[in-house]
FIROKE-877412 format. One record per residue: residue in three letters; x, y, z of N, C-alpha, C in turn; chain; residue number from 0. Coordinates in Angstrom, 2 decimals. Atoms other than C-alpha are relative to their C-alpha. Layout:
N
(atom 'ALA', (X, Y, Z), (X, Y, Z), (X, Y, Z), 'A', NUM)
...
//
This chain:
101
(atom 'MET', (-0.05, -0.17, 1.76), (79.43, 86.85, 121.45), (1.02, 0.50, -0.15), 'A', 0)
(atom 'GLY', (-0.19, -1.39, 0.37), (80.27, 90.16, 121.63), (1.96, -0.14, 0.75), 'A', 1)
(atom 'LEU', (-1.35, 0.40, 0.37), (84.00, 88.53, 122.60), (0.70, -0.21, -1.77), 'A', 2)
(atom 'CYS', (-0.31, 0.79, 1.44), (84.44, 86.75, 119.32), (-1.10, 0.95, -1.50), 'A', 3)
(atom 'GLY', (0.78, -0.42, 1.19), (82.10, 88.86, 116.98), (-0.42, -0.14, -0.42), 'A', 4)
(atom 'SER', (0.59, 0.76, 0.23), (80.22, 86.23, 116.50), (-1.19, 0.06, -0.79), 'A', 5)
(atom 'LEU', (0.68, -0.77, 1.43), (77.44, 86.84, 113.31), (-1.47, -1.04, 0.47), 'A', 6)
(atom 'TYR', (0.82, 1.08, 0.10), (75.52, 83.50, 113.95), (-0.13, -0.73, 0.68), 'A', 7)
(atom 'ASN', (0.21, 1.59, -0.67), (75.85, 81.14, 116.41), (-1.43, -0.07, 0.72), 'A', 8)
(atom 'SER', (0.96, 0.38, -0.70), (73.07, 80.16, 118.19), (0.27, 0.22, 1.67), 'A', 9)
(atom 'HIS', (-0.55, 0.32, -1.68), (74.83, 79.54, 121.79), (1.28, 1.60, 0.28), 'A', 10)
(atom 'THR', (-1.05, -0.57, -0.49), (77.63, 82.20, 123.46), (0.98, -0.67, 0.49), 'A', 11)
(atom 'LEU', (-1.00, 0.59, 0.36), (80.96, 81.01, 122.83), (0.80, -0.03, 1.75), 'A', 12)
(atom 'ASP', (-0.81, -0.07, -1.30), (82.93, 80.79, 126.66), (1.38, 0.17, -0.85), 'A', 13)
(atom 'ARG', (-1.38, -0.75, -0.06), (86.81, 82.04, 126.84), (0.48, -0.70, -0.30), 'A', 14)
(atom 'SER', (-0.93, 1.28, -0.13), (88.09, 78.52, 126.41), (-0.60, -0.04, -1.47), 'A', 15)
(atom 'GLU', (0.29, 0.31, 1.12), (86.40, 78.35, 123.14), (0.02, 1.00, -1.30), 'A', 16)
(atom 'ILE', (-0.18, -0.67, 0.80), (86.95, 81.85, 121.27), (1.47, 0.18, 0.14), 'A', 17)
(atom 'SER', (-1.18, -0.24, 0.35), (90.67, 81.46, 122.75), (0.03, -0.95, -1.29), 'A', 18)
(atom 'THR', (0.01, 1.46, 0.74), (90.72, 78.14, 120.82), (0.16, 0.35, -1.53), 'A', 19)
(atom 'LEU', (0.23, -1.19, 1.91), (89.51, 79.83, 117.31), (0.17, 0.47, 0.02), 'A', 20)
(atom 'ARG', (-0.85, -1.57, -0.17), (91.69, 83.16, 118.09), (1.46, -1.05, -0.28), 'A', 21)
(atom 'ARG', (-1.42, 0.76, -0.13), (94.67, 80.42, 118.45), (0.39, -0.82, -1.73), 'A', 22)
(atom 'PHE', (-0.41, 0.96, 2.02), (94.05, 78.37, 114.62), (-0.47, 1.14, -0.83), 'A', 23)
(atom 'TYR', (-0.29, -1.08, 1.45), (93.06, 81.65, 112.93), (1.13, 0.63, 0.12), 'A', 24)
(atom 'GLU', (-1.57, -1.27, 0.28), (96.10, 84.05, 113.74), (1.08, -0.97, -0.33), 'A', 25)
(atom 'SER', (-1.72, 0.54, 0.20), (98.92, 80.85, 113.74), (-0.62, -0.77, -0.85), 'A', 26)
(atom 'GLY', (-0.45, 1.11, 1.18), (97.63, 78.68, 110.76), (-1.08, 0.52, -0.97), 'A', 27)
(atom 'HIS', (0.00, -0.54, 0.66), (94.61, 80.73, 108.63), (0.87, 1.35, -0.65), 'A', 28)
(atom 'LEU', (-1.26, -1.14, 0.30), (96.48, 83.99, 108.75), (1.07, -0.35, -0.63), 'A', 29)
(atom 'LYS', (-1.54, 0.10, 1.10), (99.83, 82.46, 107.61), (-0.29, -0.60, -1.04), 'A', 30)
(atom 'LEU', (-0.08, 0.35, 1.64), (97.99, 80.52, 104.92), (-0.13, 0.79, -0.85), 'A', 31)
(atom 'LEU', (0.66, -1.13, 1.21), (96.38, 83.95, 103.46), (1.27, 0.57, -0.36), 'A', 32)
(atom 'SER', (-1.49, -1.19, 0.28), (99.77, 85.83, 103.59), (0.52, -0.92, -0.67), 'A', 33)
(atom 'ILE', (-0.69, 0.54, 1.02), (101.24, 83.08, 101.74), (-0.95, -0.07, -1.47), 'A', 34)
(atom 'TYR', (1.04, 0.21, 1.04), (98.11, 82.69, 99.33), (0.08, 2.03, -0.32), 'A', 35)
(atom 'PHE', (-0.88, -1.42, 0.36), (98.82, 87.35, 98.83), (1.05, -0.31, -0.94), 'A', 36)
(atom 'LYS', (-0.84, 0.40, 1.04), (102.26, 85.82, 97.16), (-0.45, 0.11, -1.51), 'A', 37)
(atom 'ARG', (0.64, 0.21, 0.78), (99.97, 84.48, 94.78), (-0.28, 1.01, -1.48), 'A', 38)
(atom 'ILE', (0.33, -0.76, 0.88), (99.66, 85.89, 91.31), (-0.95, -0.75, -1.00), 'A', 39)
(atom 'LEU', (1.59, 0.63, -0.19), (95.73, 84.87, 90.07), (0.21, 0.29, -2.07), 'A', 40)
(atom 'THR', (0.25, 0.13, 1.57), (95.39, 84.59, 85.94), (-0.63, 0.98, -0.03), 'A', 41)
(atom 'HIS', (1.51, -1.14, 0.28), (91.98, 86.74, 86.84), (-0.29, 0.54, 1.48), 'A', 42)
(atom 'ASP', (0.23, -0.72, -1.68), (91.42, 88.82, 89.95), (-1.11, -0.61, 0.42), 'A', 43)
(atom 'SER', (1.47, 0.78, -0.91), (87.85, 87.70, 90.21), (0.33, -1.16, 0.40), 'A', 44)
(atom 'ASP', (0.22, 0.95, -0.81), (89.32, 84.39, 91.13), (0.61, -0.03, 1.55), 'A', 45)
(atom 'ILE', (0.06, -0.35, -0.89), (90.51, 85.73, 93.99), (-0.77, -1.07, 1.46), 'A', 46)
(atom 'LEU', (1.47, 0.74, -0.84), (87.12, 83.75, 96.29), (0.52, -1.81, -0.43), 'A', 47)
(atom 'ASN', (0.14, 1.26, 0.57), (87.46, 80.51, 94.01), (1.52, -0.61, 0.85), 'A', 48)
(atom 'ALA', (-1.42, 0.57, -0.49), (91.48, 80.03, 94.72), (0.15, -0.29, 1.38), 'A', 49)
(atom 'PHE', (-0.07, -0.42, -2.32), (91.18, 80.02, 98.80), (-1.09, -0.73, -0.05), 'A', 50)
(atom 'SER', (0.86, 0.35, -0.69), (87.58, 78.51, 99.11), (0.23, -1.86, 0.18), 'A', 51)
(atom 'GLY', (0.02, 0.94, -0.55), (88.93, 75.12, 99.51), (0.95, -0.34, 1.21), 'A', 52)
(atom 'ILE', (-0.14, -0.18, -1.39), (91.06, 76.37, 102.58), (-0.51, 0.30, 0.44), 'A', 53)
(atom 'ILE', (0.99, -0.66, -1.39), (88.27, 78.08, 103.91), (-0.93, -1.28, 0.24), 'A', 54)
(atom 'ARG', (1.00, 1.00, 0.69), (85.95, 75.08, 102.61), (1.19, -0.89, 1.89), 'A', 55)
(atom 'ALA', (-1.40, 0.84, -0.87), (88.80, 72.88, 105.34), (-0.01, 1.08, 1.60), 'A', 56)
(atom 'HIS', (-0.13, -0.03, -1.27), (89.06, 75.12, 108.23), (-1.49, 0.62, 0.81), 'A', 57)
(atom 'SER', (1.32, -0.19, -0.86), (85.31, 76.00, 108.80), (-0.13, -1.21, 0.79), 'A', 58)
(atom 'ARG', (0.02, 1.02, -0.82), (85.29, 72.48, 109.91), (0.44, 0.22, 1.81), 'A', 59)
(atom 'VAL', (-0.49, -0.53, -1.35), (87.16, 74.46, 113.25), (-0.95, 1.15, 0.18), 'A', 60)
(atom 'LEU', (0.36, -1.30, 0.03), (86.08, 78.09, 112.47), (-1.66, 0.40, -0.32), 'A', 61)
(atom 'GLY', (1.02, -0.16, -0.70), (82.61, 77.64, 111.85), (-0.42, 0.95, -2.04), 'A', 62)
(atom 'LYS', (0.77, -0.61, 1.13), (80.71, 79.50, 108.68), (1.02, 0.98, -0.31), 'A', 63)
(atom 'PHE', (0.15, -0.70, 0.38), (81.92, 82.20, 106.43), (-0.18, 0.52, -0.84), 'A', 64)
(atom 'HIS', (1.20, -1.48, 0.81), (81.09, 85.54, 104.98), (1.06, 0.80, -0.80), 'A', 65)
(atom 'TRP', (-0.79, -0.74, 0.99), (83.28, 87.01, 101.97), (1.09, -0.17, 0.49), 'A', 66)
(atom 'GLY', (-1.22, 0.05, -0.76), (85.90, 85.27, 103.70), (0.83, 0.61, 1.07), 'A', 67)
(atom 'LEU', (-0.56, 0.20, -1.41), (86.38, 85.68, 106.89), (-1.65, -0.61, 0.68), 'A', 68)
(atom 'PRO', (1.27, 0.94, -1.08), (84.73, 83.72, 110.03), (-0.88, 0.55, 0.44), 'A', 69)
(atom 'LEU', (1.52, -0.73, -1.02), (81.70, 84.64, 111.78), (0.37, -0.47, 1.30), 'A', 70)
(atom 'ASN', (-0.34, -0.33, -1.14), (82.71, 83.28, 114.73), (0.83, 1.32, 0.98), 'A', 71)
(atom 'LEU', (-0.79, -0.91, -0.39), (85.36, 85.73, 114.75), (0.14, 0.67, -1.15), 'A', 72)
(atom 'PHE', (0.27, -0.84, 0.87), (84.14, 88.51, 112.89), (0.37, 1.28, 0.03), 'A', 73)
(atom 'ALA', (-0.40, -1.79, -0.03), (85.33, 91.72, 114.67), (1.67, -0.65, -0.26), 'A', 74)
(atom 'SER', (-0.96, 0.04, 0.12), (88.63, 90.07, 114.80), (0.66, -0.06, -1.25), 'A', 75)
(atom 'ALA', (-0.67, 0.17, 1.04), (89.06, 88.88, 111.59), (-0.69, 1.38, -0.84), 'A', 76)
(atom 'LEU', (-0.05, -1.22, 0.98), (87.52, 92.59, 110.29), (1.85, 0.71, 0.09), 'A', 77)
(atom 'LEU', (-0.92, -0.74, 0.04), (90.69, 93.76, 112.14), (1.20, -0.35, -1.00), 'A', 78)
(atom 'ALA', (-1.18, 0.85, 0.72), (93.26, 91.26, 110.45), (-0.04, 0.60, -1.35), 'A', 79)
(atom 'THR', (0.08, -0.23, 1.27), (91.83, 92.66, 107.01), (0.79, 1.29, -0.17), 'A', 80)
(atom 'TYR', (-0.51, -1.32, 0.30), (93.96, 95.82, 107.20), (1.21, -0.79, 0.27), 'A', 81)
(atom 'LEU', (-1.84, 0.99, 0.41), (97.56, 93.59, 107.79), (0.33, -0.85, -1.39), 'A', 82)
(atom 'THR', (-0.33, 0.44, 1.57), (96.39, 92.74, 104.04), (1.21, 0.90, -0.49), 'A', 83)
(atom 'PRO', (-1.22, -1.12, 0.66), (99.73, 94.00, 101.85), (-0.46, 1.43, -0.51), 'A', 84)
(atom 'HIS', (0.40, -1.66, 0.61), (99.27, 97.40, 100.62), (0.58, -0.10, -1.31), 'A', 85)
(atom 'TYR', (-0.48, 0.60, 1.01), (100.39, 96.46, 97.68), (-1.07, -0.57, -1.36), 'A', 86)
(atom 'LEU', (1.13, 0.75, 0.27), (97.29, 94.42, 96.56), (-1.22, 1.06, -0.46), 'A', 87)
(atom 'THR', (1.25, -1.01, 0.54), (94.63, 97.01, 94.43), (-1.37, -0.61, 0.30), 'A', 88)
(atom 'ARG', (1.41, -0.16, -0.33), (90.96, 97.22, 95.15), (-0.61, -1.32, -0.97), 'A', 89)
(atom 'GLN', (0.47, 0.91, 0.69), (88.81, 94.55, 93.64), (-1.25, -0.30, 0.27), 'A', 90)
(atom 'PRO', (1.79, -0.78, -0.10), (85.58, 95.81, 92.53), (-0.68, -2.20, -0.22), 'A', 91)
(atom 'GLY', (1.50, 1.26, -0.42), (82.44, 93.09, 93.42), (0.23, -0.46, 0.56), 'A', 92)
(atom 'PHE', (0.36, 0.55, -1.23), (83.89, 92.08, 96.71), (0.62, 1.06, 0.84), 'A', 93)
(atom 'PRO', (0.17, -0.70, -0.96), (83.28, 94.06, 99.80), (1.05, 0.96, 0.36), 'A', 94)
(atom 'SER', (-1.31, -0.68, -1.01), (86.35, 96.69, 101.03), (0.10, -0.73, 1.04), 'A', 95)
(atom 'TRP', (-0.71, 0.10, -1.50), (86.36, 95.61, 104.41), (0.27, -1.72, -0.03), 'A', 96)
(atom 'SER', (-0.53, 0.91, 0.60), (87.08, 92.41, 103.26), (1.53, -0.29, -0.46), 'A', 97)
(atom 'TRP', (-1.39, 0.05, 0.74), (90.44, 90.74, 102.30), (-0.22, -0.22, -1.42), 'A', 98)
(atom 'LEU', (0.27, 0.08, 1.27), (88.92, 90.02, 99.15), (0.30, 1.01, -0.50), 'A', 99)
(atom 'GLY', (-0.04, -1.21, 0.47), (88.42, 93.56, 98.52), (0.95, 0.45, -0.57), 'A', 100)
//
């Protein structure tokens, strides 16, 4: 579990499973997230609702999410949060460690 930062999985993921999840996360999920950051929302508080359809679809592969981060790749996802555009402003009501905040 330490390799992927999983917080909820009842079994240890092997290297092959981790690699598959990371490829999907990096090539699919993060690309969509970068496109999403360019959107202008009417209300900043809608940030999670606006992306929830993608999270719901990607949870079939990545598993459960917490504050927009996949739990099976939680450590990697935390690191990727630092890649969010610097022009985004802090969003109250969301944790600062998530891209939502």
